[in-house]
One Martini backbone bead per residue (centre of mass of N, CA, C, O) as a GRO file, in nm:
protein
  473
    1MET     BB    1  -1.665   2.342  -1.246
    2PRO     BB    2  -1.654   2.215  -1.535
    3GLU     BB    3  -1.882   2.081  -1.743
    4SER     BB    4  -1.722   1.818  -1.822
    5ALA     BB    5  -1.722   1.734  -1.491
    6SER     BB    6  -2.062   1.778  -1.423
    7GLN     BB    7  -2.202   1.587  -1.576
    8GLU     BB    8  -2.412   1.350  -1.601
    9GLY     BB    9  -2.206   1.058  -1.555
   10VAL     BB   10  -1.961   1.222  -1.468
   11ALA     BB   11  -1.686   1.240  -1.314
   12SER     BB   12  -1.533   1.367  -1.077
   13LEU     BB   13  -1.228   1.494  -1.036
   14HIS     BB   14  -1.154   1.322  -0.774
   15ASP     BB   15  -1.224   1.038  -0.947
   16LEU     BB   16  -1.005   1.057  -1.136
   17SER     BB   17  -0.761   0.946  -1.299
   18ALA     BB   18  -0.443   1.007  -1.387
   19VAL     BB   19  -0.477   0.946  -1.682
   20ASP     BB   20  -0.726   1.138  -1.719
   21LEU     BB   21  -0.595   1.395  -1.619
   22MET     BB   22  -0.372   1.416  -1.832
   23ALA     BB   23  -0.570   1.427  -2.070
   24GLY     BB   24  -0.721   1.682  -1.971
   25PHE     BB   25  -0.481   1.871  -1.975
   26ARG     BB   26  -0.409   1.840  -2.278
   27ALA     BB   27  -0.722   1.931  -2.360
   28ALA     BB   28  -0.823   2.165  -2.169
   29GLN     BB   29  -1.068   2.078  -1.962
   30PHE     BB   30  -0.863   2.121  -1.721
   31SER     BB   31  -0.696   2.204  -1.423
   32PRO     BB   32  -0.495   2.165  -1.156
   33SER     BB   33  -0.651   2.371  -0.982
   34GLU     BB   34  -0.934   2.248  -1.018
   35VAL     BB   35  -0.869   1.972  -0.907
   36LEU     BB   36  -0.771   2.052  -0.627
   37GLU     BB   37  -1.031   2.193  -0.530
   38ASP     BB   38  -1.204   1.936  -0.545
   39VAL     BB   39  -1.039   1.770  -0.348
   40LEU     BB   40  -1.058   1.965  -0.104
   41ALA     BB   41  -1.368   1.959  -0.082
   42HIS     BB   42  -1.383   1.653  -0.030
   43ILE     BB   43  -1.208   1.642   0.223
   44ALA     BB   44  -1.394   1.820   0.402
   45LEU     BB   45  -1.614   1.584   0.417
   46TRP     BB   46  -1.422   1.336   0.524
   47GLU     BB   47  -1.193   1.394   0.743
   48PRO     BB   48  -1.363   1.402   1.013
   49HIS     BB   49  -1.410   1.073   0.982
   50ILE     BB   50  -1.101   0.940   0.893
   51LYS     BB   51  -0.817   1.055   0.944
   52ALA     BB   52  -0.569   1.047   0.695
   53LEU     BB   53  -0.402   1.309   0.774
   54TYR     BB   54  -0.072   1.470   0.743
   55ALA     BB   55   0.047   1.766   0.680
   56PHE     BB   56  -0.160   1.955   0.567
   57ASP     BB   57  -0.118   2.161   0.243
   58PRO     BB   58  -0.310   2.360   0.064
   59GLU     BB   59  -0.139   2.613  -0.003
   60GLY     BB   60   0.105   2.476  -0.123
   61ALA     BB   61  -0.061   2.325  -0.342
   62ARG     BB   62  -0.171   2.574  -0.486
   63ALA     BB   63   0.103   2.676  -0.581
   64THR     BB   64   0.179   2.426  -0.745
   65ALA     BB   65  -0.077   2.420  -0.929
   66LYS     BB   66  -0.036   2.697  -1.058
   67VAL     BB   67   0.229   2.633  -1.202
   68SER     BB   68   0.116   2.396  -1.362
   69THR     BB   69  -0.100   2.549  -1.513
   70GLU     BB   70   0.101   2.734  -1.662
   71ARG     BB   71   0.244   2.509  -1.815
   72TRP     BB   72   0.000   2.404  -1.972
   73GLN     BB   73  -0.069   2.676  -2.113
   74LYS     BB   74   0.228   2.652  -2.263
   75GLY     BB   75   0.298   2.346  -2.325
   76GLU     BB   76   0.505   2.269  -2.044
   77PRO     BB   77   0.535   2.001  -1.914
   78THR     BB   78   0.750   1.830  -1.666
   79GLY     BB   79   0.576   1.549  -1.645
   80LEU     BB   80   0.385   1.255  -1.587
   81LEU     BB   81   0.241   1.432  -1.315
   82ASP     BB   82   0.142   1.708  -1.397
   83GLY     BB   83  -0.101   1.807  -1.147
   84VAL     BB   84  -0.120   1.557  -0.966
   85PRO     BB   85  -0.257   1.436  -0.695
   86VAL     BB   86  -0.070   1.362  -0.383
   87THR     BB   87   0.023   1.115  -0.147
   88ILE     BB   88   0.233   1.061   0.156
   89LYS     BB   89   0.375   0.878   0.363
   90GLU     BB   90   0.517   0.981   0.666
   91ASN     BB   91   0.790   0.789   0.636
   92ILE     BB   92   0.834   0.968   0.385
   93ALA     BB   93   1.037   1.202   0.317
   94THR     BB   94   0.985   1.560   0.344
   95LYS     BB   95   1.081   1.859   0.312
   96GLY     BB   96   1.026   2.010   0.638
   97VAL     BB   97   0.901   1.739   0.755
   98PRO     BB   98   0.817   1.555   0.994
   99VAL     BB   99   0.890   1.204   1.125
  100PRO     BB  100   0.698   1.018   1.351
  101LEU     BB  101   0.606   0.714   1.290
  102GLY     BB  102   0.324   0.721   1.460
  103ALA     BB  103   0.488   0.832   1.724
  104ALA     BB  104   0.507   0.990   2.040
  105THR     BB  105   0.830   0.924   2.077
  106THR     BB  106   0.902   1.120   1.853
  107LYS     BB  107   1.110   1.346   1.733
  108LEU     BB  108   1.045   1.665   1.584
  109VAL     BB  109   1.214   1.671   1.273
  110PRO     BB  110   1.294   1.813   1.002
  111ALA     BB  111   1.343   1.729   0.695
  112ILE     BB  112   1.619   1.777   0.469
  113ALA     BB  113   1.482   1.569   0.258
  114ASP     BB  114   1.386   1.390   0.006
  115ALA     BB  115   1.297   1.101  -0.058
  116PRO     BB  116   1.306   0.923  -0.336
  117PRO     BB  117   0.997   0.898  -0.396
  118ALA     BB  118   0.933   1.200  -0.351
  119ALA     BB  119   1.131   1.312  -0.560
  120ARG     BB  120   1.002   1.179  -0.811
  121LEU     BB  121   0.723   1.311  -0.786
  122ARG     BB  122   0.815   1.605  -0.795
  123GLU     BB  123   0.967   1.589  -1.070
  124ALA     BB  124   0.682   1.500  -1.219
  125GLY     BB  125   0.463   1.729  -1.090
  126ALA     BB  126   0.339   1.667  -0.840
  127VAL     BB  127   0.075   1.730  -0.598
  128ILE     BB  128   0.171   1.770  -0.273
  129PHE     BB  129  -0.077   1.794  -0.002
  130SER     BB  130   0.005   1.525   0.175
  131LYS     BB  131   0.018   1.327   0.431
  132THR     BB  132  -0.003   1.002   0.592
  133THR     BB  133  -0.099   0.773   0.805
  134MET     BB  134   0.032   0.579   1.095
  135PRO     BB  135   0.153   0.354   1.291
  136ASP     BB  136   0.368   0.250   1.508
  137TYR     BB  137   0.649   0.200   1.316
  138GLY     BB  138   0.472   0.013   1.119
  139MET     BB  139   0.369  -0.246   1.331
  140LEU     BB  140   0.074  -0.221   1.197
  141SER     BB  141  -0.259  -0.326   1.068
  142SER     BB  142  -0.344  -0.004   1.133
  143GLY     BB  143  -0.515   0.312   1.248
  144LEU     BB  144  -0.342   0.296   1.507
  145SER     BB  145  -0.214   0.568   1.722
  146SER     BB  146  -0.009   0.778   1.934
  147PHE     BB  147  -0.022   1.039   1.728
  148HIS     BB  148  -0.265   0.984   1.565
  149PRO     BB  149  -0.555   0.971   1.475
  150LEU     BB  150  -0.807   0.774   1.409
  151THR     BB  151  -0.832   0.561   1.140
  152ARG     BB  152  -1.080   0.511   0.890
  153ASN     BB  153  -1.320   0.342   0.697
  154PRO     BB  154  -1.516   0.443   0.431
  155TRP     BB  155  -1.701   0.184   0.404
  156ASP     BB  156  -1.666   0.165   0.738
  157LEU     BB  157  -1.630   0.345   1.029
  158SER     BB  158  -1.604   0.076   1.220
  159LYS     BB  159  -1.353   0.018   1.047
  160ASN     BB  160  -1.052  -0.083   0.932
  161PRO     BB  161  -0.797   0.011   0.695
  162GLY     BB  162  -0.533  -0.057   0.786
  163GLY     BB  163  -0.176  -0.152   0.748
  164SER     BB  164   0.040   0.105   0.769
  165SER     BB  165  -0.118   0.245   0.517
  166ALA     BB  166  -0.381   0.389   0.628
  167GLY     BB  167  -0.427   0.673   0.501
  168ALA     BB  168  -0.393   0.582   0.208
  169GLY     BB  169  -0.635   0.392   0.198
  170ALA     BB  170  -0.854   0.593   0.283
  171ALA     BB  171  -0.796   0.810   0.065
  172GLY     BB  172  -0.850   0.631  -0.183
  173ALA     BB  173  -1.148   0.553  -0.114
  174ALA     BB  174  -1.247   0.866  -0.076
  175GLY     BB  175  -1.104   1.059  -0.305
  176TYR     BB  176  -0.792   1.190  -0.272
  177GLY     BB  177  -0.735   1.119  -0.533
  178PRO     BB  178  -0.530   0.880  -0.724
  179LEU     BB  179  -0.246   0.909  -0.553
  180HIS     BB  180  -0.064   0.671  -0.337
  181LEU     BB  181   0.198   0.641  -0.093
  182GLY     BB  182   0.362   0.354   0.029
  183THR     BB  183   0.455   0.094   0.261
  184ASP     BB  184   0.636  -0.242   0.278
  185ILE     BB  185   0.716  -0.532   0.519
  186GLY     BB  186   0.416  -0.731   0.548
  187GLY     BB  187   0.147  -0.554   0.403
  188SER     BB  188   0.117  -0.218   0.402
  189VAL     BB  189  -0.038  -0.198   0.112
  190ARG     BB  190  -0.223  -0.455   0.078
  191LEU     BB  191  -0.415  -0.448   0.322
  192PRO     BB  192  -0.551  -0.171   0.276
  193ALA     BB  193  -0.638  -0.241  -0.010
  194CYS     BB  194  -0.821  -0.477   0.064
  195TRP     BB  195  -1.006  -0.296   0.277
  196CYS     BB  196  -1.039  -0.044   0.036
  197GLY     BB  197  -1.040  -0.138  -0.284
  198LEU     BB  198  -0.749  -0.150  -0.399
  199VAL     BB  199  -0.445  -0.088  -0.559
  200ALA     BB  200  -0.132  -0.273  -0.475
  201LEU     BB  201   0.222  -0.251  -0.496
  202LYS     BB  202   0.477  -0.484  -0.422
  203PRO     BB  203   0.774  -0.467  -0.500
  204SER     BB  204   1.061  -0.541  -0.571
  205LEU     BB  205   1.340  -0.530  -0.427
  206GLY     BB  206   1.467  -0.214  -0.550
  207ARG     BB  207   1.274  -0.088  -0.763
  208VAL     BB  208   1.231   0.125  -0.529
  209PRO     BB  209   1.387   0.364  -0.408
  210ILE     BB  210   1.508   0.391  -0.060
  211ASP     BB  211   1.500   0.605   0.249
  212PRO     BB  212   1.558   0.379   0.441
  213PRO     BB  213   1.679   0.076   0.409
  214TYR     BB  214   1.538  -0.268   0.425
  215VAL     BB  215   1.433  -0.562   0.498
  216GLY     BB  216   1.157  -0.579   0.276
  217ARG     BB  217   1.151  -0.274   0.210
  218VAL     BB  218   0.891  -0.081   0.048
  219ALA     BB  219   0.763   0.110  -0.216
  220GLY     BB  220   0.412   0.189  -0.314
  221PRO     BB  221   0.128   0.187  -0.490
  222MET     BB  222  -0.204   0.354  -0.436
  223THR     BB  223  -0.500   0.270  -0.615
  224ARG     BB  224  -0.783   0.221  -0.838
  225THR     BB  225  -0.581   0.141  -1.073
  226VAL     BB  226  -0.353  -0.013  -1.270
  227ASP     BB  227  -0.261   0.219  -1.451
  228ASP     BB  228  -0.178   0.403  -1.212
  229ALA     BB  229   0.037   0.218  -1.095
  230ALA     BB  230   0.214   0.216  -1.349
  231LEU     BB  231   0.261   0.519  -1.367
  232MET     BB  232   0.398   0.544  -1.090
  233MET     BB  233   0.632   0.342  -1.153
  234SER     BB  234   0.765   0.514  -1.382
  235VAL     BB  235   0.872   0.706  -1.149
  236LEU     BB  236   0.973   0.541  -0.890
  237SER     BB  237   1.198   0.353  -1.057
  238ARG     BB  238   1.397   0.554  -1.046
  239PRO     BB  239   1.703   0.638  -0.968
  240ASP     BB  240   1.899   0.609  -0.646
  241ARG     BB  241   2.200   0.622  -0.458
  242ARG     BB  242   2.091   0.594  -0.156
  243ASP     BB  243   2.022   0.293  -0.248
  244GLY     BB  244   2.208  -0.002  -0.196
  245MET     BB  245   1.940  -0.202  -0.286
  246SER     BB  246   1.909  -0.126  -0.564
  247LEU     BB  247   1.836  -0.163  -0.878
  248PRO     BB  248   1.906  -0.161  -1.179
  249PRO     BB  249   1.831   0.006  -1.431
  250ASP     BB  250   1.514  -0.035  -1.612
  251ASN     BB  251   1.355  -0.057  -1.934
  252ILE     BB  252   1.042  -0.027  -1.855
  253ASN     BB  253   0.719  -0.081  -1.995
  254TRP     BB  254   0.443   0.025  -1.811
  255LYS     BB  255   0.224  -0.006  -2.060
  256ALA     BB  256   0.281  -0.327  -2.095
  257LEU     BB  257  -0.012  -0.507  -1.989
  258ASP     BB  258  -0.041  -0.725  -2.180
  259LYS     BB  259  -0.168  -1.068  -2.094
  260PRO     BB  260  -0.120  -1.374  -2.170
  261LEU     BB  261  -0.296  -1.668  -2.034
  262ARG     BB  262  -0.224  -1.898  -2.192
  263LYS     BB  263  -0.065  -2.154  -2.007
  264LEU     BB  264  -0.046  -2.050  -1.746
  265ARG     BB  265   0.100  -2.101  -1.426
  266ILE     BB  266  -0.119  -2.141  -1.147
  267GLY     BB  267  -0.126  -2.082  -0.801
  268LEU     BB  268  -0.345  -2.185  -0.542
  269MET     BB  269  -0.349  -2.013  -0.223
  270LEU     BB  270  -0.515  -2.103   0.084
  271ASP     BB  271  -0.385  -2.321   0.277
  272LEU     BB  272  -0.125  -2.277   0.525
  273GLY     BB  273  -0.111  -2.385   0.841
  274VAL     BB  274  -0.110  -2.074   0.927
  275GLY     BB  275  -0.279  -1.879   1.117
  276GLN     BB  276  -0.558  -1.755   1.042
  277PRO     BB  277  -0.846  -1.837   0.950
  278LEU     BB  278  -1.026  -1.877   0.659
  279GLN     BB  279  -1.267  -1.708   0.534
  280GLN     BB  280  -1.517  -1.778   0.317
  281GLU     BB  281  -1.537  -1.509   0.156
  282VAL     BB  282  -1.237  -1.504   0.086
  283ARG     BB  283  -1.209  -1.774  -0.052
  284ASN     BB  284  -1.409  -1.717  -0.283
  285VAL     BB  285  -1.256  -1.488  -0.419
  286ALA     BB  286  -0.997  -1.642  -0.492
  287ALA     BB  287  -1.132  -1.879  -0.642
  288ASN     BB  288  -1.277  -1.704  -0.859
  289ALA     BB  289  -1.022  -1.588  -0.982
  290ALA     BB  290  -0.900  -1.856  -1.073
  291GLN     BB  291  -1.138  -1.932  -1.260
  292ALA     BB  292  -1.102  -1.694  -1.455
  293PHE     BB  293  -0.819  -1.778  -1.553
  294GLU     BB  294  -0.899  -2.060  -1.648
  295ALA     BB  295  -1.110  -1.961  -1.861
  296ALA     BB  296  -0.859  -1.801  -2.015
  297GLY     BB  297  -0.622  -2.059  -2.013
  298ALA     BB  298  -0.519  -2.134  -1.753
  299ILE     BB  299  -0.320  -2.321  -1.516
  300VAL     BB  300  -0.470  -2.459  -1.224
  301THR     BB  301  -0.322  -2.508  -0.895
  302GLU     BB  302  -0.281  -2.622  -0.593
  303VAL     BB  303  -0.093  -2.473  -0.321
  304PRO     BB  304   0.119  -2.441  -0.081
  305GLY     BB  305   0.258  -2.288   0.156
  306VAL     BB  306   0.574  -2.125   0.274
  307LEU     BB  307   0.481  -2.103   0.565
  308THR     BB  308   0.575  -2.137   0.903
  309ARG     BB  309   0.572  -2.131   1.233
  310GLU     BB  310   0.876  -2.087   1.266
  311MET     BB  311   0.899  -1.843   1.079
  312LEU     BB  312   0.696  -1.654   1.217
  313ASP     BB  313   0.833  -1.658   1.497
  314GLY     BB  314   1.102  -1.546   1.397
  315LEU     BB  315   1.003  -1.272   1.299
  316ASP     BB  316   0.892  -1.183   1.567
  317ALA     BB  317   1.156  -1.187   1.725
  318PHE     BB  318   1.318  -0.994   1.550
  319TRP     BB  319   1.116  -0.747   1.569
  320ARG     BB  320   1.119  -0.715   1.870
  321ALA     BB  321   1.420  -0.653   1.899
  322ARG     BB  322   1.427  -0.412   1.710
  323SER     BB  323   1.213  -0.242   1.867
  324TRP     BB  324   1.355  -0.243   2.143
  325ASP     BB  325   1.600  -0.089   2.053
  326ASP     BB  326   1.445   0.174   2.011
  327LEU     BB  327   1.305   0.200   2.296
  328SER     BB  328   1.566   0.171   2.485
  329LYS     BB  329   1.674   0.473   2.405
  330LEU     BB  330   1.464   0.570   2.589
  331THR     BB  331   1.294   0.700   2.816
  332PRO     BB  332   1.050   0.609   3.024
  333ALA     BB  333   0.866   0.849   2.946
  334GLU     BB  334   0.880   0.803   2.641
  335ARG     BB  335   0.786   0.505   2.629
  336ALA     BB  336   0.496   0.568   2.756
  337LYS     BB  337   0.387   0.689   2.468
  338ALA     BB  338   0.339   0.436   2.360
  339LEU     BB  339   0.170   0.198   2.243
  340PRO     BB  340   0.079  -0.054   2.442
  341TYR     BB  341   0.098  -0.282   2.237
  342ILE     BB  342   0.387  -0.222   2.141
  343TYR     BB  343   0.528  -0.234   2.411
  344LYS     BB  344   0.455  -0.525   2.487
  345TRP     BB  345   0.575  -0.657   2.237
  346ALA     BB  346   0.874  -0.541   2.249
  347GLU     BB  347   0.963  -0.616   2.543
  348ALA     BB  348   1.021  -0.921   2.478
  349GLY     BB  349   1.300  -0.864   2.333
  350ALA     BB  350   1.480  -0.844   2.597
  351LYS     BB  351   1.468  -1.179   2.645
  352LEU     BB  352   1.639  -1.234   2.408
  353SER     BB  353   1.869  -1.395   2.247
  354GLY     BB  354   2.099  -1.393   2.007
  355VAL     BB  355   2.007  -1.663   1.888
  356ASP     BB  356   1.709  -1.596   1.857
  357VAL     BB  357   1.748  -1.362   1.658
  358ILE     BB  358   1.905  -1.510   1.437
  359ARG     BB  359   1.694  -1.726   1.393
  360GLY     BB  360   1.481  -1.525   1.302
  361PHE     BB  361   1.631  -1.401   1.060
  362ASN     BB  362   1.669  -1.682   0.909
  363ALA     BB  363   1.375  -1.698   0.806
  364THR     BB  364   1.416  -1.533   0.551
  365MET     BB  365   1.581  -1.755   0.400
  366ALA     BB  366   1.371  -1.979   0.414
  367ILE     BB  367   1.156  -1.829   0.253
  368ARG     BB  368   1.320  -1.783  -0.001
  369ALA     BB  369   1.360  -2.084  -0.070
  370ALA     BB  370   1.059  -2.162  -0.087
  371ALA     BB  371   0.982  -1.964  -0.315
  372ALA     BB  372   1.178  -2.065  -0.532
  373LYS     BB  373   1.061  -2.349  -0.548
  374LEU     BB  374   0.778  -2.273  -0.633
  375PHE     BB  375   0.869  -2.092  -0.898
  376ALA     BB  376   0.983  -2.336  -1.067
  377ALA     BB  377   0.664  -2.440  -1.144
  378ILE     BB  378   0.555  -2.139  -1.163
  379ASP     BB  379   0.435  -1.808  -1.243
  380TYR     BB  380   0.182  -1.778  -1.040
  381VAL     BB  381   0.003  -1.640  -0.758
  382ILE     BB  382  -0.303  -1.703  -0.582
  383SER     BB  383  -0.449  -1.506  -0.313
  384PRO     BB  384  -0.501  -1.390  -0.040
  385VAL     BB  385  -0.442  -1.122   0.184
  386SER     BB  386  -0.663  -1.183   0.395
  387PRO     BB  387  -0.844  -1.387   0.623
  388VAL     BB  388  -1.019  -1.126   0.667
  389VAL     BB  389  -1.258  -0.892   0.606
  390ASN     BB  390  -1.255  -0.754   0.906
  391PHE     BB  391  -1.213  -0.483   1.158
  392ALA     BB  392  -1.193  -0.289   1.411
  393ALA     BB  393  -1.085   0.033   1.441
  394GLU     BB  394  -0.966   0.013   1.753
  395LEU     BB  395  -0.769  -0.197   1.661
  396ALA     BB  396  -0.442  -0.325   1.614
  397ALA     BB  397  -0.573  -0.611   1.540
  398PRO     BB  398  -0.765  -0.871   1.479
  399LEU     BB  399  -0.675  -1.007   1.765
  400ASN     BB  400  -0.540  -0.806   1.975
  401ASP     BB  401  -0.250  -0.971   2.029
  402PRO     BB  402   0.084  -0.940   2.123
  403GLU     BB  403   0.134  -1.264   2.118
  404LYS     BB  404  -0.039  -1.248   1.819
  405PRO     BB  405   0.052  -1.033   1.566
  406PHE     BB  406   0.086  -1.225   1.267
  407GLU     BB  407  -0.174  -1.401   1.175
  408HIS     BB  408  -0.266  -1.189   0.922
  409ILE     BB  409   0.033  -1.205   0.735
  410CYS     BB  410   0.073  -1.491   0.580
  411TYR     BB  411   0.011  -1.381   0.274
  412THR     BB  412   0.242  -1.138   0.270
  413VAL     BB  413   0.533  -1.163   0.414
  414PRO     BB  414   0.693  -1.363   0.229
  415TRP     BB  415   0.738  -1.148  -0.017
  416ASN     BB  416   0.938  -0.971   0.133
  417MET     BB  417   1.158  -1.187   0.200
  418SER     BB  418   1.176  -1.288  -0.117
  419GLU     BB  419   1.117  -1.027  -0.319
  420ASN     BB  420   0.843  -1.045  -0.440
  421PRO     BB  421   0.598  -0.955  -0.636
  422ALA     BB  422   0.285  -0.787  -0.521
  423VAL     BB  423  -0.076  -0.775  -0.566
  424SER     BB  424  -0.357  -0.582  -0.485
  425ILE     BB  425  -0.706  -0.662  -0.561
  426ASN     BB  426  -1.020  -0.635  -0.614
  427GLY     BB  427  -1.248  -0.932  -0.600
  428GLY     BB  428  -1.483  -0.830  -0.398
  429PHE     BB  429  -1.773  -0.892  -0.182
  430SER     BB  430  -1.950  -0.890   0.074
  431ALA     BB  431  -2.267  -0.917   0.191
  432SER     BB  432  -2.224  -0.605   0.308
  433GLY     BB  433  -2.009  -0.454   0.093
  434PHE     BB  434  -1.716  -0.541   0.147
  435PRO     BB  435  -1.405  -0.542   0.059
  436ILE     BB  436  -1.205  -0.797  -0.128
  437GLY     BB  437  -0.897  -0.910  -0.163
  438MET     BB  438  -0.648  -1.005  -0.402
  439GLN     BB  439  -0.351  -1.199  -0.488
  440ILE     BB  440  -0.050  -1.137  -0.688
  441ILE     BB  441   0.231  -1.343  -0.762
  442GLY     BB  442   0.574  -1.324  -0.856
  443ARG     BB  443   0.859  -1.322  -0.971
  444ARG     BB  444   1.140  -1.197  -0.951
  445PHE     BB  445   1.110  -0.883  -1.128
  446ASP     BB  446   0.787  -0.928  -1.222
  447ASP     BB  447   0.617  -0.657  -1.210
  448LEU     BB  448   0.477  -0.636  -1.487
  449GLY     BB  449   0.332  -0.910  -1.478
  450VAL     BB  450   0.159  -0.851  -1.229
  451LEU     BB  451   0.012  -0.610  -1.355
  452GLY     BB  452  -0.099  -0.770  -1.596
  453MET     BB  453  -0.273  -0.960  -1.428
  454ALA     BB  454  -0.443  -0.737  -1.297
  455LYS     BB  455  -0.554  -0.623  -1.561
  456ALA     BB  456  -0.701  -0.879  -1.647
  457PHE     BB  457  -0.882  -0.895  -1.396
  458GLU     BB  458  -1.018  -0.621  -1.419
  459ALA     BB  459  -1.176  -0.719  -1.680
  460MET     BB  460  -1.316  -0.987  -1.545
  461ARG     BB  461  -1.476  -0.896  -1.270
  462GLY     BB  462  -1.645  -0.654  -1.324
  463ALA     BB  463  -1.854  -0.477  -1.167
  464GLN     BB  464  -1.845  -0.222  -0.936
  465ARG     BB  465  -1.884  -0.063  -0.668
  466PRO     BB  466  -1.935   0.216  -0.540
  467TRP     BB  467  -1.794   0.456  -0.393
  468PRO     BB  468  -1.777   0.608  -0.120
  469THR     BB  469  -1.958   0.844   0.075
  470PRO     BB  470  -2.012   1.095   0.255
  471PRO     BB  471  -2.142   1.173   0.530
  472ALA     BB  472  -2.387   1.307   0.675
  473LYS     BB  473  -2.423   1.586   0.885
   0.00000   0.00000   0.00000
């Protein structure tokens, strides 16, 4: 490691932000190859404990970093992320790598092409060194999978990193480089960010082209800083015609994060009336964040949640039927390989009528209408991300009950269905030192404003605890 990166008080290369890495490359303080080697050495210390990676390819990454180093030496970088180490969630296709979807039931067939988000990162010069783990079909907020080893939380190895972007969350907290790409259909970048102390943006639907597209499904950045999330969005949001649900290209200046707070109307959403009870330490973090914005000149009022019991049960019914459709196409022997929790949950979908399923799908439109009504009167919402501080690593969900699978996503899933942008950012810590995220939600298409709010909060929240370090051997 060069002296500039190893002096006392200076962050190790694996802990530097992408913004700082790019500045260091420009100043010739270190090279992409040196950064990658430091990241790989750090991974060797952590990975036996947290199991965050899938299709780890250090040699391929070394070759990519070497070419990037040569470009920088010539003063000819190829893109906004040239030489920056990146991981990609395993359900986002990368050419030549099978996409198991976290499930032992999936046939392993190499992907024929990069999916849009992976293609944009590669075009920008990122060094993609690994995919990251996820639970079966992405239908759990957990590091538990029938295909991957159990993924654990670096802050406390006995705790869950969340999901479904489980490996991405664990990798970000452990310092596997600065940039990690996840997906979110009900909270799957925000929940692991909440429990791993990260920043994660669930963009407006269509802001980041994705393939295959689906209702509420987005790809989004998972980083340690807001600036890195914005840098990643400047690459990910570029157009791709494969996504028929993508938004028209928009010339957003992702660096313009300064956000005047005076007289902004902010709704504080605490008690939903549905889902798991809100734990006091989580409540305090969200309420303290709202107070910080109020002190900065914003107008804060408490607002009710937009989700009802009927809506949540409708989403559950629709997703059970959708998942059973996937499982029903397999042989009994293949289905038996699925995670028992997932199998039991999805199996109930076989008993639903067509009317039940349509009624469930229609909950998405009811949620959308409720969100639009709420945002007619306010600019942003502040809320918890999860109602609970943490849960055990071995569990499929906080309640671990397939009959009550979504009680913990009531703060996150509405914004997928309504298509609003929402960001999770660390808001504080529990008495035991575990990170607790808070969420900022904006109007549809106001992705930049949501990141600006997060940037303002990042400055207000004060000093953070040090990132976790690898366990002693």
